[in-house]
VOGU-3710 file (C-alpha; in Angstrom, 3 decimals, decimal comma):
1> mdghrirhtv> 17,155/6,446/-7,984  18,391/6,503/-11,659  18,333/9,615/-13,754  15,424/8,461/-15,576  13,008/8,283/-12,326  10,938/11,318/-11,110  10,314/11,730/-7,511  7,026/13,975/-7,231  6,433/15,471/-3,728  4,028/18,274/-2,293
11> aftlahppgs> 3,896/19,583/1,104  0,623/20,930/2,029  -1,726/22,673/4,728  -5,639/22,013/4,319  -8,077/24,653/5,171  -9,914/22,035/7,171  -9,427/22,168/11,129  -6,905/19,629/12,238  -8,410/16,362/13,200  -11,671/17,032/11,424
21> eaerdflaaa> -13,641/14,697/9,486  -13,426/16,843/6,375  -9,298/16,587/6,872  -9,641/12,803/7,121  -11,954/12,539/4,019  -9,582/14,431/1,941  -6,456/12,448/3,084  -8,258/9,353/2,361  -9,349/10,841/-1,168  -5,563/11,639/-1,622
31> eelaaipgve> -4,577/7,856/-0,788  -6,681/6,736/-3,847  -4,033/8,711/-6,172  -1,709/5,666/-5,455  -3,965/3,570/-7,853  -3,132/5,634/-10,699  -1,179/3,424/-13,514  2,460/4,534/-13,138  2,356/5,408/-9,545  5,049/3,698/-7,380
41> lfellaevsp> 6,192/4,357/-3,826  3,213/6,280/-2,573  3,542/7,875/0,841  1,182/10,264/2,475  2,980/11,730/5,177  2,417/14,002/8,325  4,940/16,855/9,201  6,568/16,791/12,410  8,916/19,773/11,960  8,198/22,981/13,745
51> kndyrfgism> 10,384/24,696/10,699  7,523/25,350/8,357  3,580/25,537/8,296  2,530/22,566/6,120  0,957/20,031/7,780  1,163/16,866/5,426  3,293/15,632/2,549  2,777/13,431/-0,267  5,777/11,642/-2,011  5,407/8,975/-4,983
61> efadraayeg> 7,655/8,033/-7,924  7,662/7,477/-11,413  9,856/5,088/-13,757  10,060/8,054/-16,155  8,785/11,120/-17,757  5,855/9,571/-19,741  4,602/7,682/-16,604  4,822/11,027/-14,615  2,993/12,924/-17,428  0,601/10,118/-17,607
71> ynehpahvqf> -0,334/10,632/-14,072  -0,662/14,311/-14,472  -2,992/13,962/-17,404  -4,981/10,895/-15,636  -8,702/11,592/-15,189  -8,738/10,674/-11,785  -5,655/12,894/-10,734  -7,467/15,877/-12,998  -10,593/15,395/-11,208  -8,778/15,295/-7,498
81> vqerwlaeve> -7,256/18,377/-8,357  -10,110/20,286/-9,679  -12,899/19,126/-7,440  -10,821/18,542/-3,797  -7,192/20,152/-4,130  -8,059/23,549/-5,475  -11,047/23,980/-2,933  -9,453/22,477/0,292  -5,808/23,042/-0,012  -4,738/26,474/1,536
91> dfleldytar> -1,006/26,342/0,786  1,345/24,040/-0,883  4,822/23,633/-2,502  5,656/21,040/-5,227  8,732/19,562/-5,946  9,870/17,199/-8,725  13,288/15,474/-8,586  15,344/13,313/-10,560  18,771/11,958/-9,444  21,817/13,891/-10,614
//
């Protein structure tokens, strides 16, 4: 990863019961974020460590700040946050990285 790339990550826990249809539906909707222009190396992850209470993670990379900002402002991302994320995510931690 060079100094221009940005790795956007978020660890989160849903308000839905584990294994529920609502949980599966949310995760399927989250995977659609990979189709937004500029998103690279998208991964939807399941937490395996007992060291925290987060159950899932999303990781993706962007070529540069412009691609990252384009993602944040994209209508599909804004809609997902407003309609799904705010209503269904119980807790989260967002981290954005660039190489030193």
